[in-house]
C-alpha positions as CSV (number, residue, x, y, z in Angstrom):
1,X,49.2,118.4,150.4
2,X,52.2,116.4,149.3
3,X,50.2,113.3,149.5
4,X,47.4,114.7,147.3
5,X,50.0,115.7,144.6
6,X,51.6,112.3,144.6
7,X,48.1,110.7,144.4
8,X,47.2,113.1,141.5
9,X,50.4,112.2,139.7
10,X,49.9,108.5,140.2
11,X,46.3,108.8,138.9
12,X,47.5,110.8,135.9
13,X,50.2,108.2,135.1
14,X,47.6,105.5,135.6
15,X,45.2,107.1,133.1
16,X,48.1,107.6,130.6
17,X,49.1,103.9,130.9
18,X,45.4,102.9,130.5
19,X,45.2,105.1,127.2
20,X,48.4,103.6,125.9
21,X,47.1,100.1,126.7
22,X,43.8,100.8,124.9
23,X,45.6,102.2,121.9
24,X,47.9,99.1,121.8
25,X,44.8,96.8,122.1
26,X,43.1,98.7,119.2
27,X,46.3,98.4,117.1
28,X,46.5,94.6,117.8
29,X,42.8,94.1,117.2
30,X,43.2,95.9,113.8
31,X,46.2,93.8,112.8
32,X,44.4,90.7,113.9
33,X,41.4,91.5,111.8
34,X,43.6,92.2,108.7
35,X,45.3,89.0,109.3
36,X,42.1,87.1,109.5
37,X,40.9,88.7,106.4
38,X,44.1,87.5,104.6
39,X,43.7,84.0,106.0
40,X,40.0,84.0,105.0
41,X,41.1,85.0,101.4
42,X,43.8,82.2,101.4
43,X,41.3,79.7,102.9
44,X,38.8,80.6,100.1
45,X,41.5,80.1,97.5
46,X,42.5,76.8,99.0
47,X,38.8,75.7,99.1
48,X,38.5,76.8,95.5
49,X,41.5,74.9,94.5
50,X,40.3,71.7,96.3
51,X,36.9,72.1,94.6
52,X,38.5,72.3,91.1
53,X,40.6,69.2,91.8
54,X,37.4,67.3,92.8
55,X,35.6,68.5,89.7
56,X,38.6,67.6,87.4
57,X,38.8,64.1,88.9
58,X,35.2,63.4,88.5
59,X,35.2,64.7,84.9
60,X,38.2,62.6,84.2
61,X,36.4,59.5,85.6
62,X,33.4,60.3,83.4
63,X,35.7,60.6,80.3
64,X,37.5,57.5,81.1
65,X,34.3,55.5,81.4
66,X,33.0,57.0,78.2
67,X,36.1,56.1,76.3
68,X,35.9,52.5,77.7
69,X,32.2,52.3,76.8
70,X,33.1,53.3,73.2
71,X,35.9,50.6,73.0
72,X,33.4,48.0,74.3
73,X,30.8,49.1,71.8
74,X,33.3,48.7,69.0
75,X,34.1,45.2,70.2
76,X,30.4,44.3,70.5
77,X,29.8,45.6,66.9
78,X,32.7,43.5,65.7
79,X,31.3,40.4,67.4
80,X,27.9,41.1,66.2
81,X,29.2,41.3,62.5
82,X,30.8,37.9,63.1
83,X,27.4,36.6,64.0
84,X,27.5,36.5,67.8
85,X,24.4,37.1,69.9
86,X,25.1,40.3,71.8
87,X,21.6,41.5,72.7
88,X,22.2,41.1,76.4
89,X,25.5,42.9,76.1
90,X,23.9,45.8,74.3
91,X,21.3,46.1,77.2
92,X,24.2,46.3,79.7
93,X,26.0,48.8,77.5
94,X,22.9,51.0,77.3
95,X,22.6,50.9,81.1
96,X,26.2,51.9,81.5
97,X,26.1,54.8,79.0
98,X,22.9,56.0,80.7
99,X,24.6,55.9,84.0
100,X,27.6,57.8,82.6
101,X,25.3,60.5,81.0
102,X,23.5,60.8,84.4
103,X,26.7,61.3,86.3
104,X,27.8,63.9,83.7
105,X,24.6,65.9,84.0
106,X,24.7,65.7,87.8
107,X,28.3,66.7,87.8
108,X,27.7,69.8,85.7
109,X,24.9,70.9,88.1
110,X,27.0,70.2,91.2
111,X,30.1,71.8,89.7
112,X,28.3,75.3,89.5
113,X,27.2,74.9,93.1
114,X,30.7,73.9,94.3
115,X,32.3,76.8,92.5
116,X,29.9,79.2,94.2
117,X,30.2,77.7,97.7
118,X,33.1,79.7,99.1
119,X,31.4,83.0,98.4
120,X,28.0,82.1,100.0
121,X,27.0,83.3,103.5
122,X,27.3,79.7,104.8
123,X,30.0,78.0,102.8
124,X,30.0,74.9,105.1
125,X,26.4,74.3,104.4
126,X,26.8,74.8,100.7
127,X,29.8,72.5,100.5
128,X,27.8,69.9,102.5
129,X,24.8,70.0,100.1
130,X,27.1,69.7,97.1
131,X,29.0,66.8,98.8
132,X,25.7,64.8,99.1
133,X,25.0,65.5,95.4
134,X,28.6,64.4,94.6
135,X,27.7,61.0,96.2
136,X,25.0,60.7,93.5
137,X,27.7,61.2,90.8
138,X,29.9,58.7,92.4
139,X,27.1,56.1,92.6
140,X,26.2,56.6,89.0
141,X,29.9,56.2,88.0
142,X,30.1,53.0,90.1
143,X,27.0,51.6,88.4
144,X,28.4,52.4,85.0
145,X,31.7,50.8,85.9
146,X,30.1,47.7,87.2
147,X,28.0,47.3,84.0
148,X,31.1,47.8,81.8
149,X,33.1,45.2,83.9
150,X,30.2,42.8,83.6
151,X,30.2,43.3,79.8
152,X,34.0,42.7,79.7
153,X,33.6,39.5,81.8
154,X,30.9,38.2,79.4
155,X,33.0,39.0,76.3
156,X,35.9,37.1,77.8
157,X,33.7,34.2,78.6
158,X,32.5,34.1,75.0
159,X,36.0,34.2,73.7
160,X,37.2,31.5,75.9
161,X,34.3,29.3,75.0
162,X,35.0,29.8,71.3
163,X,38.7,29.1,71.9
164,X,37.9,26.0,74.0
165,X,35.4,24.7,71.4
166,X,37.8,25.2,68.5
167,X,40.6,23.5,70.5
168,X,38.4,20.6,71.3
169,X,37.4,20.3,67.6
170,X,41.0,20.2,66.5
171,X,41.9,17.4,68.9
172,X,39.1,15.1,67.6
């Protein structure tokens, strides 16, 4: 009988220990889920901040190229008023402004997608889709930049030729 009492006491302690352990596991699980939720919110905020930085950088690039295009257009207009042939430069400038406008339109579209991405069911897929569209924006900006650089190179060539011709005429 003594053996059975000890065995019953041991089983009782064992059951109590199991209940305490299960309660502790549940408490830890709850704390872990709360922590994951906080981390998830923090991650979403970090992603949102990152997205805003990307959009701001792209918008700044568009504005810089627009400003540069406006300065170049003023320069071309001045040269045209002086009698220079700038038809080819005007075509390049039209291509550049078209690329800039295209990049701006695409950026506005993708900005809305990017800002909504962290709240979607599958944020990684939404970010991936937006990232591929951002590549189109980058490509358009590169094309615009290349066209503007080509215009500047042609403008400088024209100025050097005029200076060189004037210098040659002065020495004769």
